[in-house]
N, C-alpha and C positions, 0 to 999 in steps of 0.2 A: 034552884040554881046551884050548881056544884062549884066548889072551889078546891084548890090544891091544899092538901094537908102538908104541913112541914114534917117530912118523914126523915127523922134523923138517921135511920139505917141506910138510906140511899143518898147521903150527902155528896156534894160535888167533890169535896176534898178527898173523901174515901175513894170515889170513882177515879180521880186523877192518880192517886197512888196505885190503884189496881191497873190502870192503863199504863203507867210508867213501868211497872213490873212486867206486864205483858210485852210491852215494847222492847224492854231490855232483853227478855228471854227469847224473843223472836227476831230481833234486829230488823224486822220487816223487809228483809231481802235487799236493803240498800247498802251502800258503801260507807254508811255514816261514821262508824268509829275509825275507819282508816283514813278517809279524806277530810273528815270534820265538817262536811257540808250539810248533813241532814240530821244526824242523831246525837246521842250522848248529851254533851253540854248544850247544844242547840235545842234539843227536845226539852230539857229541863228549863231552859230560858223561856221557851215558848209557853210551856205549861204555867210557869210563874206569871208570865204576861197575861195569859187567859184568865187566871184567877184574879189578877189585879184589875183587868178590864171589867170582869164580872162584878167585883166588889164596888167599883165606882159607878157602874151603869145600872145595876139592878133596880134601885129605887126610882131612878129618874127615867130610864129608857126601856127596861125589860118587863116591868110589871104592868098589868092592865089596871085601869082605875079601880075596878072591883077588888083587886088584890092589895091595894095600898093600905087599907086599915089593918089587914092581917100583918103586913110588913112592919107597920109601926108597933104592933103588939109583939111581934117576934123580936124586934130590936130591943124593946123595953125589957122583955123577959130574959134576954141573952146578952146583956150589956158586955161589951168588950170582945165578944166572939165574932170572928169574921163571918160574913154572910155565906161564904162558900162552905162553912161548917154547919149551915142551917138549911140550905135549899138544895133541891135535887136536879137531876139531869134535865127535866122538862124546862126548867128555867135557863139552864146553860145552853140548851138548843136555841133558845130565843136570841142569845148573843150571837150565835153563828149565822143566824138569818140576817143580822144587821152589821156584821163585822166589816164587810166591804165598805159600807158608808163611813164607819169610824176610821178605817185605815186610810181613807182619802185625805184625812187631816194629819197624817204622820209624815215623817221624813225618811221612811224606809226606802232603801235602794231595791232594785229589782231582785237581786240575790236574796236579800232578807225576806222579801215578799214571797219568793219561791219556797224558801225554807218554811215560812209560816204556813203557806198553803199546803205544803206536803204534810205537815204535822196536824193541821186541822182536818185534812182529808183522812189521815190515819185514825185520828180520834173519832171521827164520824163513822168510819168503818167498824171500829171497835164497839161503838154504841150500837150500831146496827146488828152486829154479830151477837151481842149480849142484850138486845132490847127487852127480851122477856124478863131479864133480871133487873134491869134499871127502870123500865117504863111499864107501869102497871096501873090498872084502874083502881087498885087499892090506894093509890096516891091522891084520890079525890074523896071529898066528903060533902054532904049536903050542908050548905050554909044555914046557920040558925037565923030565925027572924030578926034577932038583935043585930047580928052581923049585916044582914041585908039592909037594915035601917041605917047602920053606920056607914055602909058603902054607898048609900044613896040610891039603892035599887028599889 
C-alpha cells in the first residue's frame, strides 16, 4: 500500500507564494486592481483564508484514516510549524472538494462567495497548468510494515 510522502519541496505555502506572484504578474485579465472586486487585497485575503481552513481541517477532515499516524508523526517532528509548511498540493486539493460543504456554515454574502469562487477557480487553473511540477508519483512511497500495523491495515 502506498502513502504520501511529506515532500517539503512542494509544500502548500511555497505553492501559494508562487501562485500569488503568477497572479500579480498576469492580473488574470480581470478588473481586480481598479474596481477592487476580485484581486489584490481580496486575493491575499482568500489565500490566507484557504491556508487557515487547511490548517484547521487537515487532521479532522482531509486525511484518510490510513494517513493519520503519519500526521501525528509529522506534527511531533515539526512542532510549531504550520501544516501548510509540511503538506503538498494533493492534500490541498482535498480541501477544494469539500469547501462547498464548509462554506454552507459561513455567513458570507453572495458577493464574497463570488470573489472566493473566482479565486479558487483561478488557483485550480494554476494547479492544472503546472500539474507536472506540483503533482507527481514521486510524492508517494511504499508504507513500511510497521506503519501498516500502526495504521491498522
